[in-house]
C-alpha positions as CSV (number, residue, x, y, z in Angstrom):
1,M,0.1,-12.7,20.2
2,R,-3.3,-12.0,18.9
3,D,-4.9,-14.1,16.1
4,H,-7.1,-12.3,13.6
5,K,-9.8,-14.1,11.7
6,V,-9.6,-13.0,8.1
7,R,-12.4,-13.6,5.6
8,T,-14.1,-11.9,2.7
9,Y,-17.2,-9.7,3.1
10,A,-19.7,-8.6,0.5
11,S,-19.4,-4.9,-0.5
12,A,-22.9,-4.3,0.8
13,D,-21.9,-5.5,4.3
14,D,-21.5,-2.6,6.8
15,L,-18.1,-3.7,8.2
16,A,-16.7,-1.3,10.8
17,V,-13.4,0.2,9.8
18,T,-11.8,-1.2,12.9
19,N,-12.7,-4.7,11.7
20,Q,-11.1,-4.2,8.3
21,L,-7.9,-6.0,7.4
22,A,-6.0,-2.7,6.6
23,W,-6.9,-1.3,10.0
24,K,-5.7,-4.4,11.8
25,I,-2.4,-4.4,9.8
26,T,-2.0,-0.7,10.7
27,E,-2.5,-1.5,14.4
28,V,0.2,-4.1,14.3
29,A,2.6,-1.8,12.4
30,A,2.0,1.1,14.7
31,D,2.3,-1.0,17.9
32,A,4.9,0.6,20.2
33,V,7.1,-2.5,20.8
34,A,10.8,-2.7,20.7
35,V,12.2,-3.6,17.3
36,E,15.6,-5.4,17.0
37,A,18.2,-3.8,14.9
38,E,18.2,-6.8,12.5
39,V,14.4,-6.3,12.0
40,T,14.9,-2.6,11.3
41,D,17.6,-3.4,8.7
42,M,15.3,-5.9,7.0
43,I,12.4,-3.4,6.9
44,I,14.7,-0.9,5.3
45,N,15.9,-3.5,2.8
46,R,12.3,-4.3,1.8
47,I,11.4,-0.7,1.3
48,I,14.4,-0.1,-0.9
49,D,13.8,-3.3,-2.9
50,N,10.1,-2.5,-3.4
51,A,10.9,1.1,-4.5
52,S,13.6,-0.1,-6.8
53,V,11.6,-2.7,-8.7
54,A,8.6,-0.3,-8.9
55,I,10.8,2.4,-10.5
56,A,12.3,-0.1,-12.9
57,S,8.8,-1.1,-14.1
58,V,7.3,2.3,-14.2
59,N,6.9,2.3,-18.0
60,R,5.6,-1.3,-18.5
61,G,2.1,-1.7,-19.8
62,P,0.3,-3.1,-16.8
63,V,1.9,-0.5,-14.5
64,V,1.0,2.4,-16.9
65,T,-2.6,1.1,-16.9
66,A,-2.9,0.7,-13.1
67,R,-1.4,4.2,-12.6
68,A,-3.9,5.7,-15.0
69,Q,-6.7,4.0,-13.2
70,A,-5.4,5.3,-9.8
71,A,-4.9,8.8,-11.2
72,A,-8.6,9.0,-11.9
73,H,-9.2,9.0,-8.1
74,P,-7.5,12.2,-6.8
75,R,-7.9,12.9,-3.1
76,D,-6.6,15.7,-0.9
77,G,-4.3,14.2,1.8
78,G,-4.2,10.9,-0.1
79,A,-1.3,8.7,-1.1
80,T,1.4,9.1,-3.7
81,I,1.9,6.8,-6.7
82,F,5.3,5.7,-8.2
83,G,5.9,7.6,-11.4
84,L,3.8,10.6,-10.5
85,G,4.8,13.8,-8.7
86,N,4.9,13.8,-4.9
87,D,2.6,16.9,-5.0
88,Q,-0.2,14.7,-6.4
89,R,-2.4,12.7,-4.0
90,F,-4.8,9.9,-4.7
91,S,-7.2,7.5,-3.0
92,A,-5.1,5.2,-0.8
93,E,-6.8,2.1,-2.2
94,W,-6.1,3.1,-5.8
95,A,-2.6,4.1,-5.0
96,A,-2.0,0.8,-3.3
97,W,-3.3,-0.9,-6.5
98,A,-1.0,1.1,-8.8
99,N,2.1,0.8,-6.5
100,G,1.5,-2.9,-5.9
101,T,1.2,-3.5,-9.6
102,A,4.5,-1.7,-10.1
103,V,6.3,-3.8,-7.4
104,R,4.9,-7.1,-8.7
105,E,5.6,-6.3,-12.4
């Protein structure tokens, strides 16, 4: 097991991408370790649950607002946003904001 020190940094700090939290989470997620069937089932359940609640909240005010904010940041090869076409791509950070708002709403 590896421990990761997590703290905030000022926007002006020149933090290497490999030291950013998103990078570290990605390293853990992409690690080629064996995953038990029960863990796989739970991951699938979480994805289905998150997608379901995001779709159910797609027309609620905060979700509409977050989606509009994210839609103002298109990016080739970017991420998709719940409630918008899969052919549209946006900045991953803004898509995460909109999709996270939909899941939490």
